[in-house]
LOLOTI-834872 format. One line per field, with one value per atom (N, C-alpha, C, O): residue in one letter; chain; atom name; x, y, z. Coordinates in pm, 1 decimal, padded with zeros to 6 digits. Layout:
<zases>
r	c(A, ...);
c	c(A, ...);
a	c(CA, ...);
X	c(X, ...);
Y	c(Y, ...);
Z	c(Z, ...);
</zases>
This chain:
<zases>
r	c(X, X, X, X, X, X, X, X, X, X, X, X, X, X, X, X, X, X, X, X, X, X, X, X, X, X, X, X, X, X, X, X, X, X, X, X, X, X, X, X, X, X, X, X, X, X, X, X, X, X, X, X, X, X, X, X, X, X, X, X, X, X, X, X, X, X, X, X, X, X, X, X, X, X, X, X, X, X, X, X, X, X, X, X, X, X, X, X, X, X, X, X, X, X, X, X, X, X, X, X, X, X, X, X, X, X, X, X, X, X, X, X, X, X, X, X, X, X, X, X, X, X, X, X, X, X, X, X, X, X, X, X, X, X, X, X, X, X, X, X, X, X, X, X, X, X, X, X, X, X, X, X, X, X, X, X, X, X, X, X, X, X, X, X, X, X, X, X, X, X, X, X, X, X, X, X, X, X, X, X, X, X, X, X, X, X, X, X, X, X, X, X, X, X, X, X, X, X, X, X, X, X, X, X, X, X, X, X, X, X, X, X, X, X, X, X, X, X, X, X, X, X, X, X, X, X, X, X, X, X, X, X, X, X, X, X, X, X, X, X, X, X, X, X, X, X, X, X, X, X, X, X, X, X, X, X, X, X, X, X, X, X, X, X, X, X, X, X, X, X, X, X, X, X, X, X, X, X, X, X, X, X, X, X, X, X, X, X, X, X, X, X, X, X, X, X, X, X, X, X, X, X, X, X, X, X, X, X, X, X, X, X, X, X, X, X, X, X, X, X, X, X, X, X, X, X, X, X, X, X, X, X, X, X, X, X, X, X, X, X, X, X, X, X, X, X, X, X);
c	c(A, A, A, A, A, A, A, A, A, A, A, A, A, A, A, A, A, A, A, A, A, A, A, A, A, A, A, A, A, A, A, A, A, A, A, A, A, A, A, A, A, A, A, A, A, A, A, A, A, A, A, A, A, A, A, A, A, A, A, A, A, A, A, A, A, A, A, A, A, A, A, A, A, A, A, A, A, A, A, A, A, A, A, A, A, A, A, A, A, A, A, A, A, A, A, A, A, A, A, A, A, A, A, A, A, A, A, A, A, A, A, A, A, A, A, A, A, A, A, A, A, A, A, A, A, A, A, A, A, A, A, A, A, A, A, A, A, A, A, A, A, A, A, A, A, A, A, A, A, A, A, A, A, A, A, A, A, A, A, A, A, A, A, A, A, A, A, A, A, A, A, A, A, A, A, A, A, A, A, A, A, A, A, A, A, A, A, A, A, A, A, A, A, A, A, A, A, A, A, A, A, A, A, A, A, A, A, A, A, A, A, A, A, A, A, A, A, A, A, A, A, A, A, A, A, A, A, A, A, A, A, A, A, A, A, A, A, A, A, A, A, A, A, A, A, A, A, A, A, A, A, A, A, A, A, A, A, A, A, A, A, A, A, A, A, A, A, A, A, A, A, A, A, A, A, A, A, A, A, A, A, A, A, A, A, A, A, A, A, A, A, A, A, A, A, A, A, A, A, A, A, A, A, A, A, A, A, A, A, A, A, A, A, A, A, A, A, A, A, A, A, A, A, A, A, A, A, A, A, A, A, A, A, A, A, A, A, A, A, A, A, A, A, A, A, A, A, A);
a	c(N, CA, C, O, N, CA, C, O, N, CA, C, O, N, CA, C, O, N, CA, C, O, N, CA, C, O, N, CA, C, O, N, CA, C, O, N, CA, C, O, N, CA, C, O, N, CA, C, O, N, CA, C, O, N, CA, C, O, N, CA, C, O, N, CA, C, O, N, CA, C, O, N, CA, C, O, N, CA, C, O, N, CA, C, O, N, CA, C, O, N, CA, C, O, N, CA, C, O, N, CA, C, O, N, CA, C, O, N, CA, C, O, N, CA, C, O, N, CA, C, O, N, CA, C, O, N, CA, C, O, N, CA, C, O, N, CA, C, O, N, CA, C, O, N, CA, C, O, N, CA, C, O, N, CA, C, O, N, CA, C, O, N, CA, C, O, N, CA, C, O, N, CA, C, O, N, CA, C, O, N, CA, C, O, N, CA, C, O, N, CA, C, O, N, CA, C, O, N, CA, C, O, N, CA, C, O, N, CA, C, O, N, CA, C, O, N, CA, C, O, N, CA, C, O, N, CA, C, O, N, CA, C, O, N, CA, C, O, N, CA, C, O, N, CA, C, O, N, CA, C, O, N, CA, C, O, N, CA, C, O, N, CA, C, O, N, CA, C, O, N, CA, C, O, N, CA, C, O, N, CA, C, O, N, CA, C, O, N, CA, C, O, N, CA, C, O, N, CA, C, O, N, CA, C, O, N, CA, C, O, N, CA, C, O, N, CA, C, O, N, CA, C, O, N, CA, C, O, N, CA, C, O, N, CA, C, O, N, CA, C, O, N, CA, C, O, N, CA, C, O, N, CA, C, O, N, CA, C, O, N, CA, C, O, N, CA, C, O, N, CA, C, O, N, CA, C, O, N, CA, C, O, N, CA, C, O, N, CA, C, O);
X	c(01405.8, 01334.0, 01345.0, 01344.7, 01354.5, 01362.6, 01224.4, 01126.0, 01218.4, 01093.2, 01077.6, 01167.5, 00966.9, 00941.2, 00825.3, 00725.3, 00840.7, 00726.9, 00657.0, 00708.7, 00540.6, 00461.5, 00437.7, 00402.8, 00456.6, 00430.2, 00324.2, 00338.7, 00219.0, 00114.3, 00135.5, 00182.2, 00100.9, 00111.8, -00004.0, 00008.8, -00117.4, -00239.2, -00297.4, -00277.1, -00370.2, -00446.1, -00588.1, -00610.5, -00682.0, -00822.2, -00834.9, -00915.0, -00754.6, -00762.1, -00686.8, -00687.8, -00621.2, -00548.8, -00399.1, -00355.8, -00320.8, -00176.2, -00120.4, -00150.8, -00037.9, 00016.0, 00110.0, 00175.3, 00115.1, 00199.1, 00347.1, 00416.2, 00396.6, 00538.4, 00569.8, 00680.2, 00474.1, 00491.7, 00493.7, 00575.6, 00403.9, 00400.8, 00534.1, 00586.7, 00587.8, 00717.1, 00828.1, 00911.7, 00828.5, 00930.7, 00920.5, 01022.2, 00798.8, 00777.8, 00833.2, 00903.2, 00802.3, 00853.0, 01005.5, 01069.6, 01064.0, 01210.3, 01270.5, 01370.7, 01209.4, 01259.8, 01248.1, 01338.1, 01139.0, 01122.6, 01231.0, 01289.1, 01257.6, 01358.1, 01496.3, 01572.1, 01529.3, 01661.8, 01663.5, 01764.6, 01550.6, 01550.1, 01488.7, 01501.8, 01421.9, 01356.4, 01230.7, 01151.3, 01214.0, 01098.7, 00968.7, 00964.8, 00862.7, 00730.4, 00689.2, 00624.7, 00727.1, 00691.0, 00768.7, 00729.8, 00878.1, 00961.8, 00957.8, 01022.4, 00883.4, 00877.9, 00837.4, 00904.4, 00729.1, 00679.7, 00782.8, 00804.7, 00846.1, 00947.8, 01065.8, 01118.9, 01106.9, 01217.3, 01178.2, 01255.5, 01058.2, 01011.9, 01007.0, 01051.9, 00952.5, 00945.7, 01083.9, 01103.2, 01179.2, 01315.5, 01381.5, 01442.1, 01370.7, 01432.1, 01371.0, 01443.0, 01239.1, 01172.9, 01211.6, 01234.5, 01219.2, 01256.8, 01397.4, 01422.2, 01489.5, 01625.5, 01627.3, 01714.2, 01530.7, 01520.5, 01440.8, 01419.1, 01397.4, 01321.5, 01175.4, 01110.4, 01124.1, 00985.0, 00909.3, 00953.9, 00795.5, 00708.4, 00618.4, 00554.5, 00613.8, 00532.2, 00396.8, 00388.3, 00292.0, 00156.6, 00082.0, 00076.6, 00024.4, -00051.3, 00010.1, 00111.0, -00050.6, -00004.6, 00009.2, -00052.8, 00091.2, 00113.0, 00126.8, 00225.5, 00029.1, 00030.4, 00108.3, 00122.2, 00159.2, 00224.9, 00131.8, 00177.9, 00002.1, -00094.5, -00098.0, -00100.7, -00098.0, -00095.1, 00032.9, 00031.5, 00144.0, 00272.2, 00263.4, 00309.1, 00205.5, 00191.0, 00107.5, 00138.8, 00002.2, -00081.2, -00002.0, -00013.9, 00079.2, 00159.1, 00259.4, 00281.4, 00319.4, 00414.5, 00342.6, 00393.5, 00225.4, 00146.2, 00107.4, 00118.3, 00061.9, 00025.7, 00145.5, 00132.0, 00263.0, 00384.2, 00417.2, 00460.5, 00396.9, 00421.2, 00325.2, 00365.2, 00198.5, 00097.7, 00130.6, 00123.1, 00167.0, 00201.7, 00323.0, 00328.9, 00418.5, 00537.3, 00500.8, 00552.4, 00412.1, 00366.6, 00295.8, 00318.4, 00210.6, 00138.4, 00236.2, 00221.9, 00335.7, 00435.0, 00514.1, 00543.7, 00548.1, 00621.5, 00539.8, 00591.8, 00413.0, 00325.5, 00313.2, 00319.6, 00295.6, 00283.7, 00411.5, 00405.5, 00525.9, 00654.1, 00671.3, 00714.0, 00638.1, 00653.1, 00557.7, 00596.1, 00434.0, 00335.9, 00361.5, 00318.9, 00429.6, 00455.3, 00596.2, 00630.7, 00677.3, 00815.1, 00817.9, 00742.5, 00906.3, 00925.2, 01059.8, 01153.1, 01068.6, 01192.3, 01167.6, 01054.5, 01274.5, 01263.0, 01322.1, 01421.8, 01259.1, 01311.9, 01374.3, 01320.6, 01485.0, 01551.7, 01540.2, 01589.8);
Y	c(00374.5, 00329.5, 00179.1, 00104.3, 00136.6, -00005.3, -00068.3, -00005.2, -00193.2, -00268.6, -00318.6, -00383.7, -00289.2, -00333.4, -00431.8, -00413.0, -00535.7, -00624.2, -00576.2, -00491.4, -00630.9, -00589.4, -00709.9, -00817.8, -00691.1, -00794.3, -00740.1, -00629.9, -00815.9, -00772.7, -00834.9, -00948.1, -00760.0, -00809.1, -00900.3, -00989.2, -00876.3, -00947.9, -01023.6, -00987.8, -01128.8, -01203.7, -01214.7, -01273.5, -01158.9, -01153.4, -01089.3, -01133.0, -00985.1, -00910.3, -00970.0, -00913.5, -01083.8, -01151.4, -01145.8, -01177.7, -01105.4, -01095.9, -01235.2, -01330.8, -01244.9, -01374.0, -01434.3, -01362.7, -01567.9, -01638.9, -01602.9, -01587.7, -01589.2, -01556.5, -01416.1, -01390.8, -01326.1, -01191.9, -01200.9, -01136.1, -01280.9, -01300.6, -01356.9, -01312.3, -01454.7, -01512.9, -01408.4, -01400.9, -01327.9, -01223.7, -01121.9, -01078.0, -01084.7, -00989.1, -01045.6, -00975.7, -01171.6, -01232.3, -01241.2, -01222.2, -01269.8, -01272.8, -01134.9, -01123.7, -01030.8, -00895.1, -00854.6, -00790.1, -00891.5, -00863.3, -00936.1, -00880.1, -01061.0, -01141.9, -01077.5, -01086.2, -01012.8, -00950.4, -00806.3, -00737.1, -00761.3, -00633.4, -00515.0, -00401.9, -00537.2, -00425.8, -00386.7, -00472.4, -00258.1, -00205.6, -00232.9, -00229.4, -00260.1, -00282.1, -00164.0, -00181.3, -00044.4, 00076.6, 00092.6, 00171.9, 00018.0, 00033.6, -00087.0, -00085.7, -00190.3, -00312.7, -00283.6, -00328.4, -00209.4, -00184.0, -00106.6, -00137.9, -00006.4, 00072.0, -00015.4, -00000.4, -00106.2, -00197.4, -00289.4, -00308.1, -00346.7, -00433.5, -00357.3, -00408.1, -00235.7, -00154.5, -00131.3, -00145.3, -00096.3, -00066.8, -00190.0, -00182.3, -00302.6, -00426.5, -00467.3, -00503.3, -00461.5, -00497.2, -00400.0, -00441.9, -00271.2, -00171.0, -00198.1, -00184.6, -00236.1, -00269.2, -00388.5, -00398.9, -00478.1, -00595.8, -00565.8, -00655.0, -00440.8, -00404.1, -00443.1, -00461.1, -00456.0, -00498.1, -00388.9, -00341.0, -00350.3, -00255.1, -00331.8, -00429.9, -00287.2, -00351.3, -00282.9, -00161.4, -00360.3, -00306.2, -00342.5, -00459.2, -00241.5, -00264.7, -00190.6, -00121.5, -00205.4, -00140.1, -00244.3, -00350.6, -00212.0, -00300.9, -00213.1, -00140.9, -00219.2, -00133.0, -00198.2, -00320.4, -00116.3, -00172.0, -00266.3, -00363.3, -00238.0, -00325.9, -00463.5, -00565.6, -00466.5, -00594.8, -00670.5, -00792.5, -00597.3, -00659.6, -00722.4, -00835.0, -00651.4, -00705.0, -00832.5, -00927.2, -00834.8, -00955.6, -01072.8, -01185.3, -01046.4, -01153.5, -01211.0, -01332.0, -01124.0, -01170.1, -01255.8, -01360.6, -01212.3, -01288.3, -01424.3, -01526.0, -01426.4, -01553.0, -01646.5, -01767.1, -01591.0, -01672.4, -01734.2, -01849.2, -01658.2, -01710.3, -01821.2, -01921.1, -01804.8, -01907.8, -02034.1, -02144.7, -02017.7, -02133.2, -02206.4, -02329.3, -02131.1, -02190.5, -02270.4, -02380.2, -02215.5, -02286.2, -02416.2, -02519.2, -02411.7, -02531.9, -02637.2, -02755.5, -02593.9, -02687.7, -02751.5, -02870.9, -02673.8, -02726.5, -02832.0, -02938.4, -02803.9, -02899.6, -03027.2, -03137.5, -03012.2, -03129.1, -03212.4, -03335.3, -03146.7, -03217.3, -03294.8, -03410.3, -03231.5, -03296.5, -03414.5, -03519.2, -03399.4, -03507.3, -03624.4, -03736.2, -03601.2, -03711.4, -03767.9, -03863.6, -03710.4, -03756.9, -03891.6, -03916.7, -03976.2, -04103.9, -04098.1, -04033.0, -04164.8, -04162.1, -04108.6, -04078.1, -04097.9, -04054.0, -03915.4, -03880.6, -03837.2, -03706.5, -03718.7, -03786.7, -03654.3, -03658.5, -03524.4, -03506.0);
Z	c(-02604.9, -02486.1, -02470.2, -02568.0, -02346.4, -02315.7, -02315.6, -02277.2, -02358.9, -02349.2, -02206.4, -02153.1, -02145.7, -02008.7, -02008.1, -02077.3, -01929.5, -01906.7, -01779.8, -01707.1, -01754.9, -01638.8, -01549.2, -01596.9, -01420.3, -01320.4, -01225.9, -01173.0, -01204.6, -01112.5, -00975.2, -00963.6, -00872.4, -00735.2, -00698.3, -00614.1, -00763.0, -00725.4, -00843.7, -00959.8, -00810.5, -00909.5, -00855.3, -00749.4, -00927.0, -00884.4, -00746.1, -00663.5, -00721.9, -00597.3, -00480.0, -00370.6, -00501.0, -00393.0, -00422.3, -00533.0, -00323.2, -00340.4, -00367.4, -00296.0, -00472.2, -00516.6, -00412.1, -00336.1, -00410.3, -00313.8, -00327.3, -00226.6, -00451.6, -00467.7, -00415.7, -00367.5, -00425.1, -00368.9, -00216.5, -00151.4, -00159.8, -00014.1, 00035.7, 00137.6, -00036.6, 00001.2, -00004.3, 00085.7, -00110.7, -00124.9, -00012.0, 00041.7, 00023.9, 00133.3, 00263.5, 00336.7, 00292.7, 00416.9, 00415.5, 00518.9, 00299.0, 00288.0, 00316.0, 00386.6, 00260.7, 00282.8, 00429.3, 00483.1, 00493.8, 00637.1, 00716.6, 00809.5, 00679.3, 00749.0, 00744.3, 00840.9, 00632.2, 00621.9, 00672.6, 00660.9, 00729.3, 00797.6, 00725.3, 00772.0, 00612.6, 00543.1, 00621.1, 00659.7, 00643.3, 00717.0, 00642.5, 00519.5, 00717.6, 00656.5, 00569.3, 00465.9, 00611.9, 00538.0, 00407.4, 00321.6, 00392.0, 00272.7, 00179.1, 00074.4, 00215.1, 00134.6, -00009.3, -00102.3, -00028.8, -00164.4, -00246.1, -00363.1, -00186.0, -00256.9, -00297.8, -00407.8, -00210.4, -00242.5, -00357.7, -00451.6, -00350.6, -00459.3, -00591.7, -00694.5, -00589.2, -00711.2, -00769.9, -00890.7, -00686.4, -00733.1, -00792.6, -00899.5, -00725.4, -00774.2, -00907.8, -01001.0, -00917.0, -01042.5, -01153.5, -01267.0, -01122.1, -01222.1, -01274.9, -01394.8, -01186.4, -01229.0, -01323.9, -01410.4, -01306.7, -01393.7, -01520.7, -01602.8, -01537.2, -01656.0, -01650.2, -01753.1, -01528.0, -01509.7, -01435.6, -01331.3, -01489.4, -01420.3, -01324.3, -01362.6, -01201.6, -01099.4, -01095.2, -01077.2, -01111.8, -01116.3, -00988.9, -00950.2, -00923.7, -00801.8, -00684.7, -00699.1, -00571.0, -00447.6, -00337.9, -00342.5, -00239.7, -00126.8, -00002.8, 00011.9, 00085.1, 00203.6, 00317.9, 00322.2, 00410.5, 00528.8, 00606.6, 00666.8, 00605.1, 00672.9, 00606.6, 00675.4, 00473.1, 00401.4, 00432.7, 00449.3, 00440.6, 00474.3, 00613.1, 00632.8, 00708.8, 00844.6, 00845.2, 00917.3, 00765.5, 00756.4, 00700.2, 00748.7, 00597.6, 00536.8, 00636.2, 00640.3, 00715.7, 00816.8, 00920.2, 00960.1, 00963.6, 01060.3, 01003.2, 01071.7, 00877.3, 00812.3, 00805.3, 00825.9, 00776.0, 00769.6, 00904.1, 00910.9, 01011.8, 01146.1, 01182.2, 01242.0, 01146.3, 01172.8, 01093.9, 01147.3, 00967.0, 00883.7, 00941.1, 00938.7, 00992.1, 01052.7, 01177.8, 01198.9, 01260.2, 01380.5, 01344.5, 01408.1, 01243.3, 01199.2, 01149.5, 01180.3, 01072.4, 01020.5, 01134.7, 01130.1, 01236.1, 01350.9, 01423.9, 01457.3, 01448.9, 01517.0, 01434.5, 01488.7, 01304.4, 01217.1, 01218.7, 01221.9, 01216.5, 01218.8, 01348.8, 01347.7, 01460.0, 01590.6, 01603.6, 01655.8, 01556.9, 01573.1, 01479.2, 01507.9, 01368.2, 01274.5, 01287.3, 01218.0, 01374.2, 01390.1, 01461.1, 01555.1, 01413.3, 01482.9, 01553.4, 01506.3, 01663.4, 01739.0, 01878.1, 01915.9, 01952.9, 02091.2, 02107.3, 02043.9, 02193.0, 02229.1, 02366.8, 02454.3, 02385.6, 02515.9, 02582.1, 02693.2);
</zases>
C-alpha cells in the first residue's frame, strides 16, 4: 500500500485561499462547477494525497463571484492610483 498524505479543503470551517484560487483556475479553463470537486479529488489522488472535505457547486459559485468582485476592486484601485494620461 502507498503512503498517502491528507489535504483538507477547509481550515476552521472556511475554504482555504489556495483551494479558492485552484477552483477559479479550473473554472477559467472550462471545468464545470458541478465537476470541480471530482477533478480536485482525482488530481490529488494522482499525487498520492487524500482530499478531506466537501465542495459543493454552490460554494464554487460563491468563489467565482468573490473572484470577480476582487478583480473589480483591483481594477478600480489600479485606475485610481495610475499616473499618466489616458487617451
